[in-house]
KETORLO-641740 format. One line per field, with one value per residue (C-alpha): chain; z, x, y; residue number from 0. Coordinates in nm, 4 decimals. Layout:
<nodes>
c <- (A_...)
c3 <- (Z_...)
c1 <- (X_...)
c2 <- (Y_...)
k <- (NUM_...)
</nodes>
This chain:
<nodes>
c <- (A_A_A_A_A_A_A_A_A_A_A_A_A_A_A_A_A_A_A_A_A_A_A_A_A_A_A_A_A_A_A_A_A_A_A_A_A_A_A_A_A_A_A_A_A_A_A_A_A_A_A_A_A_A_A_A_A_A_A_A_A_A_A_A_A_A_A_A_A_A_A_A_A_A_A_A_A_A_A_A_A_A_A_A_A_A_A_A_A_A_A_A_A_A_A_A_A_A_A_A_A_A_A_A_A_A_A_A_A_A_A_A_A_A_A_A_A_A_A_A_A_A_A)
c3 <- (-1.8395_-1.7255_-1.4744_-1.3478_-1.1791_-1.3504_-1.2154_-1.3124_-1.2704_-1.5284_-1.7576_-1.7594_-1.8150_-2.0990_-2.2628_-2.2215_-2.2569_-2.4319_-2.6927_-2.7223_-3.0780_-3.1829_-3.4673_-3.5250_-3.4229_-3.5605_-3.3901_-3.0655_-3.0874_-3.1804_-2.8801_-2.6549_-2.8063_-2.7698_-2.4149_-2.3180_-2.5024_-2.2946_-1.9564_-1.9428_-1.8182_-1.9453_-1.8548_-1.5621_-1.4162_-1.4812_-1.3973_-1.5839_-1.4035_-1.6539_-1.9254_-2.2715_-2.5749_-2.7751_-2.5252_-2.3929_-2.0435_-1.7489_-1.4446_-1.2133_-1.4805_-1.4593_-1.7237_-1.7901_-2.0181_-2.2560_-2.4709_-2.6505_-2.9715_-3.2897_-3.3439_-3.6321_-3.4050_-3.1510_-3.3785_-3.1923_-2.8691_-2.6847_-2.6766_-2.4851_-2.5858_-2.3699_-2.4267_-2.3630_-2.3860_-2.6029_-2.8360_-2.8341_-2.8322_-2.7857_-2.4885_-2.4365_-2.1760_-2.0381_-1.9171_-1.7224_-1.3890_-1.3153_-1.0136_-0.9957_-1.1727_-1.1012_-1.0282_-1.3642_-1.5145_-1.2737_-1.3427_-1.7146_-1.6911_-1.4658_-1.7202_-1.9789_-1.7668_-1.6820_-2.0440_-2.1259_-1.8132_-1.8865_-2.2261_-2.4243_-2.7573_-3.0498_-3.2247)
c1 <- (1.9959_1.6971_1.4368_1.4142_1.6630_1.7365_1.5112_1.6476_1.3242_1.1462_1.4597_1.4524_1.0649_1.0990_1.3865_1.2641_0.8856_0.8055_1.0539_1.2220_1.3127_1.2168_1.4334_1.3635_1.1191_0.7975_0.8643_0.9410_0.6207_0.4180_0.5749_0.4583_0.1220_0.0510_0.2122_-0.0276_-0.3188_-0.2797_-0.2127_-0.4492_-0.7843_-1.0376_-1.2432_-1.0624_-1.0646_-0.7431_-0.6158_-0.4092_-0.0576_0.0950_-0.0587_0.0743_0.0567_-0.1160_-0.3830_-0.6796_-0.6386_-0.5188_-0.3394_-0.6136_-0.8631_-1.0253_-1.1670_-1.2571_-1.0037_-1.2133_-0.9519_-0.6142_-0.6293_-0.5737_-0.2300_-0.1504_-0.2134_0.0499_0.3609_0.5294_0.3463_0.0757_-0.2720_-0.5683_-0.9324_-1.1848_-1.5014_-1.4274_-1.6987_-1.9203_-1.6347_-1.4053_-1.0519_-0.7074_-0.4949_-0.1173_-0.0822_0.2224_0.0276_-0.2140_-0.2139_-0.4599_-0.6782_-0.8739_-0.7367_-0.6105_-0.2403_-0.1602_-0.2959_-0.0937_0.2315_0.2016_0.1335_0.4167_0.6386_0.5293_0.5820_0.9246_1.0206_0.9100_1.0807_1.4154_1.4056_1.3883_1.2147_1.1481_1.4855)
c2 <- (-0.4568_-0.6629_-0.5687_-0.9163_-1.1538_-1.5070_-1.7770_-2.1103_-2.2931_-2.0685_-2.0887_-2.4623_-2.4745_-2.2096_-2.3800_-2.7556_-2.7089_-2.3883_-2.3156_-2.6537_-2.7385_-2.3795_-2.2564_-1.9070_-1.6218_-1.7761_-2.1229_-1.9628_-1.7467_-2.0613_-2.2553_-1.9788_-1.9639_-2.3373_-2.3321_-2.0659_-2.1996_-2.5170_-2.3711_-2.0742_-2.1683_-1.9044_-1.7015_-1.5371_-1.1858_-0.9772_-0.6326_-0.3915_-0.3532_-0.1213_0.1105_0.0593_0.2992_0.0062_-0.0570_0.1580_0.0179_0.2170_0.0841_-0.0826_-0.1408_-0.4900_-0.7214_-1.0910_-1.2482_-1.4840_-1.6475_-1.6071_-1.3940_-1.5967_-1.7363_-1.5143_-1.2086_-1.3328_-1.3630_-1.0630_-1.0355_-1.2380_-1.1067_-1.2095_-1.1282_-0.9612_-0.7714_-0.3990_-0.1388_-0.3760_-0.4826_-0.7870_-0.6634_-0.7930_-0.6803_-0.7611_-1.0306_-0.8534_-0.5614_-0.7995_-0.9821_-1.2613_-1.1784_-1.4971_-1.7949_-2.1343_-2.2242_-2.3335_-2.0105_-1.8059_-1.9888_-1.9515_-1.5868_-1.5606_-1.7377_-1.4929_-1.1778_-1.3289_-1.3643_-1.0033_-0.8680_-1.0406_-0.8578_-1.1783_-1.1839_-1.4030_-1.4310)
k <- (0_1_2_3_4_5_6_7_8_9_10_11_12_13_14_15_16_17_18_19_20_21_22_23_24_25_26_27_28_29_30_31_32_33_34_35_36_37_38_39_40_41_42_43_44_45_46_47_48_49_50_51_52_53_54_55_56_57_58_59_60_61_62_63_64_65_66_67_68_69_70_71_72_73_74_75_76_77_78_79_80_81_82_83_84_85_86_87_88_89_90_91_92_93_94_95_96_97_98_99_100_101_102_103_104_105_106_107_108_109_110_111_112_113_114_115_116_117_118_119_120_121_122)
</nodes>
């Protein structure tokens, strides 16, 4: 069961722009990586919307996202980098919402959240 209802506009964008011609998990991951790299306009302020066991963030924590993690770090999940307590760290994009970002950034993050919330993964 998925948490999010099907959105035909997002489905079309994902199929025709993000993972088009992707054969296998690594190509899907790279499709997402290059889409997000193109659409996210860093830096921008973000807030943690859900804690995750792999992240030190608590719900409501705020940070400035600086860039995507390197591509080889995003083969199973997408991570954005931010300086946290004096150290540059990667945070799962799925646990973050943009607080101050342009429309293209908001749409791209929304696309990633949609993908994750629908239970999709890299096949």
